N, C-alpha and C positions, 0 to 999 in steps of 0.2 A: 248357493253358498249357505252352509248351515247357520252361521252367526252373522247377523248384520247389526252393527251398532247404529241406532237411529239418532241418539242424542247422548253425548257424553261431555259436553263442553260447559254447560251451565250448572252451577251449584253442585249438589251432591246426588243428583239423580242420573242413573244410567238406564237407558231404554234399549232393549235388545230384542230382535226378532230371530227366532230359531225355527228352522224348517229342515225337513229331511231327517237323516240319521246323523247324529253328531259324532264327528271323528276327533281323535286326539289332536291332529294337526289344526283343525278348525278351532278347537277349544283353546289351543295355545296361542292363537292369534288374538283371542279376546282377553287373555289373562293380563298382558301388560297394560291394557286400557283400564281394567278394573283395579289392578295394583296401584297404578298411578293415581286414580281417583281416590282410593283409600288413603294414600300417602298425603295427598294435598287437601282433602276434605274431611278426613277422619271417617266418621260413620257415613255410609252411603245408603241410598234407597234404590232398589232395582225394580224395573218393570220388564217382565219377560213375556213376550208375545209368541205363542206357539202356533205356527201355521203348518199344517200337514207334517207335524213332527212325528218321527218314527223311533224315537228313543236314542240311546247312546251306544256306540261301540264300547266294548269293555274297557279299552285303554282310556277313552274319553270319560267314562264314568269314574274311573280311578282318579283321573286328574281333577274331576269335579269334587270328589270326596276329600282329596288332599286340600283343595282350596277351601272347602267348607270347614274343615278342622282348623286350618291356619287362620281363617277369618271368621270364626264362630260368632264373635261379638262386633264385627265391623259392618254388618248389614243391619240397618235399622228397620226397614220395611221391605217386603218382597211381595209384589203383585204378580200373579200368574194369570195370563189371559189366554183362553183357549175355547174350544167348541166341542169337546168330547168328554165323556164320563171319566175316562182314564186320566185325562189332563186335569180334571177337577181333583182327582185323587192325588195328584202330584203335590198339591198344597199340603195335604196331610203327611205325605211321604217326606217332604222337605223339612218339616218342623223340628225333628230331633237333631238336625244338622246345623241349626242356626238359632241364635237368640232373637232373630228378627220376628216381627209380627208378619205373618204370612196370610194372604187373602187371595182367593180365586175370584176371577171375574169372567163372565161369558164374553166372547168376542163382540157381541152386540153392545157391550158396556165398556168399550175401550176408553172412552172419555172419562167415565166414572173411575176407572182404574188409574188413569193419569192424575186425576184430581186427588184420589185417595193417597197415592204414593207421594205426591208433592206436599200434601197438607201436614 
């Protein structure tokens, strides 16, 4: 499954594991969780763990961009955790689409990413 929500019940942090190629259908299962968290908590913090991630199908990328525009100021921090050079580049790619502070962490520093996003 491309999206696995690991923690979405406490506070304003949403932790998500993404793998494979992201489809529109998979992305739409995640949207209600994120929308609800924004409604109840205001600004949210996200930790996105990329494991064997192969990018987006075009429809899923479009859904992502629409979400980013709609919630440009609703994400306070975005930690991206991965293990490849192109995943590191995603931190820079995401920056124009959010007012969040975006930071990349190597998969070996997952605990550091969790601490940073929660602080």
